[in-house]
N, C-alpha and C positions, 0 to 999 in steps of 0.2 A: 787221606786214609792212612792209618797207622797199622803196623803189624803187631799181633799179640806178643806179650812178653812171657806167656805161660810156657814152661819147659816142655810140657806134653802137647802143646798146641791148642788150637781152638777150632770149634765147628759150630756154625750157626745156620739155622734154616728159617727162612721167612716165606710164608705162603700168601700170595696176593693175586687176585683175579685168575685163579687156577694155575698160577705159576709158582713153583717152589724154587727159591734161590738158595742154594747150598754153598756156603762160604767157609773155606778152611784157611787156617793160618798157623805159622810157626816162626819163631824169631830167627831160625837158621834158614833164611831164604825160602820160607814155605816148604821146607822138607817135611818128610813124614816119619815120625817114630811109629812103632808098631801099634801103639794104643790109638793113635789118631787114624791110622789106616782101618783099624777095626771099627772105630766110631763111624767113619764114612761108609764102610760096608753096611753096617747096621742101619744107618740113616737111609741109604738107597733102597735097602730091602723094605724098610717101613713105608717109604714113599711109593713103592711099587703097588701097594694095596690101598693107598689113600685116594678115596673117590673125589676129594676136593682138589686134586692135582691132575692137570692134563699134560704138564710140561715141566722139565727141570732145567735150571741154569746152574752150571758148576763154575765157580770162580774162586779166586784166592785173595787174601788181604794184601794191603800195602801197594806200593808203587814200584817195587823192585822186581824180583823174579816171580814168575807164575808158580813154578815148583822146581825145587832142586833135587827131587827124587827122594830116595829113602834116607833115613837118618844115618849120618856118618858115624856118630858115636855108637849106635847100636850095631852097625856093621863091624866096627872094631871089636865089639864085645863077643862076637860069635866065636865059640871055641869047640864046637862039635857038630857033627852032621845033622843032628836033630834040631839044634838051634838054628843052623843055617837054613834048613828047609822051612822052618817056621818064619824066620826073618823074611825070606824071599817070597813066602806065600802071602805076605801082606798086600802087595800090589796085585797078585794073582786074584785074591778075593775081591778086591775093589773092581778090577776089570770084569770079573765074572758077574758081579752085582750090577754093573753098568750094562752088561750084555743081557742079563736076564730081566732087567727092569722093564716093565711094560710101557713106561713113559719115555718119550724121546728126550735126549739130553743134549743141551746146547752149551758148548764151552766158551767161556770168556777168557781168552788168553792174553793177558795184558803185558806180559814180560817173558823173559827167557825160561825155557823148559829144558831140563837135563834128565836123562835116564827115565826113571819112572814118571817124571812129569810129561815127557813125550808120550809115554804110554797112556796117561790120562787123557791127553788131548786127542790121541788117536782113537780112544774108546768112546769119545763123544760122537753123537750122531751128526753134529754140525758144529763147527767151531769158527768163531770170529776172533781176529787177533789184531795187534798193532805192529808197526814196523820194528818195535823193540823185542818182538817175540821170536828171537832166534832159538834154534834147537841144537842139541848135541847128545850123542850117545857115546859117553866116555868110558864105558865099562872095561874095554880092552886095556886101558891104561893102568888099571889096577888088577889085571889078571883074571877078570871074570867076563861075562858077556851079557847083552840085554835079552837073555833067553825068555824070561817071563813075559816081557812086553812085546817081544818080536812078533807074535801072531797078530796083535792089535795093530802094530805099525805096518806089517806086511799087508794086512787086510785093507788098510786105508791108503797106503802109499806105494805098495808094490815091493817085490823082492829086490829090485835094483836099487831103490832108494834106501831100503833097509841095509843092504850090503854097503852102500856108499857111506852111510852114516856110521855103521858099526866098524868098518875097516879104517876109515879116516877118523879115528876116535878122538883125535886132537883138534878137529876142525868144527867150528860153528857153522851151521847152515842158516842163512838169513830167512826172514819171514816170507819173502817173496818166493824163494826156493821151495819152502814148505807149502806155500799156496799152490805153486805149479805142480807139486807132487801129490796134491790132494788132501793134505793135512788140514789146511785152513780154507774155508769157503771165501772169505774176504779178509783183506788186510787194510788197516786204517792208519793214518798219519799220527793219531793221538788217541788217548783214552776217551776224550770227550766225544769224538766222532764214533768210536767203537760203541760206547754206551748208548748213543742216540740210535744207531742202527740195531743194537741188541734189543732195545725197548720196542722199536717198531716191529722187528721181525718176530720176536717172541709173543707179542700181543696178537699178531695175526695168526701165528701157528697154534697158540693156545685156544683160539676161537674156532678152530676147525673141529669136525666130528671126532670126539675122543676115541671112538671105536676104529675109525679109519687111521688115526695116528698110531694106535696100538698095533693094528694089523700091519702097518707099514714098518714099524719097528721090527716085527718078526721077519718080514721079508729082507730087510737090510742085514739081518744077522744070520740068515740061512747059511748052513754049512759050518757053523761054529759050535754045534751041539756037543762036540767032544772036548771043549775047552776046560771043563771042570777037571777032567783027568789030565789033559795036556799041560795046562799051566802048573798043576801040582808037580808033574814030572819035571818040568823046566825049573821049578823052584829047587828041586833036589840037585839038579846039575850045578846051579849057582851056589847052592849050599856046600857042595863038595869042593868047588873051585876056590871058594873064599878061604878055605883052610890050607890052600897050597902055599908052598914056600914063596913062590913068586908074589902072590897077593899079600902075604904077611910082610914081605920086604917092602912092597910098594906102599902099603898102608903105613908102615913104619916111617917111611920117608915123608909122606904127606902129614903125618902127625907132628913132626918136628917143626 
């Protein structure tokens, strides 16, 4: 598998046997520029009403990182509060689209996830991973925090795990730690074993009563009805912090 060379990334959807496989990619460790986040949001919204789809698989390209979070170049370009809120709303919109989608979403996490990538994994209804799928919330190191994705991470892993990852912003947590905390359902030694189980599991799941699947999705996400407002508010917090002197200095050092 190769990763796309397109500067704005790539997004492909394949529908087979009632399963929609949505694959995103970007040359910078499968990170997300705003345009790609919007495309993923739009695609999930479209699949929500597609009667040919009972289940969604979310995956990324290549053999390296699953997702390195938001685009570093676009983060550097934020120069005012409005731009900051728009930038951080990208992952908020995707998480809300995943939450509101009537189809269950299974994540294929083949490699490391950072920041927004952890949020994507947490917003999946079920996630399978490999031993290479370590996770990190490094936002504190540049003066911001994982405010937008925190509700998704807390919902799946609990406040203690969210705090541990956020405060130890320099530390990677391995895939088995993530499994123990509830982020991953199963962890496999390699991608071959991951894909074998993914195929078996999703074929079974897609064959169940679609109404039951949809109703269960609603049950799993009960209590998150305020997230459209909450995540937008969180995006504004990050948008304000990214303009701070601390963050500008931290980003300047990383840029060199």
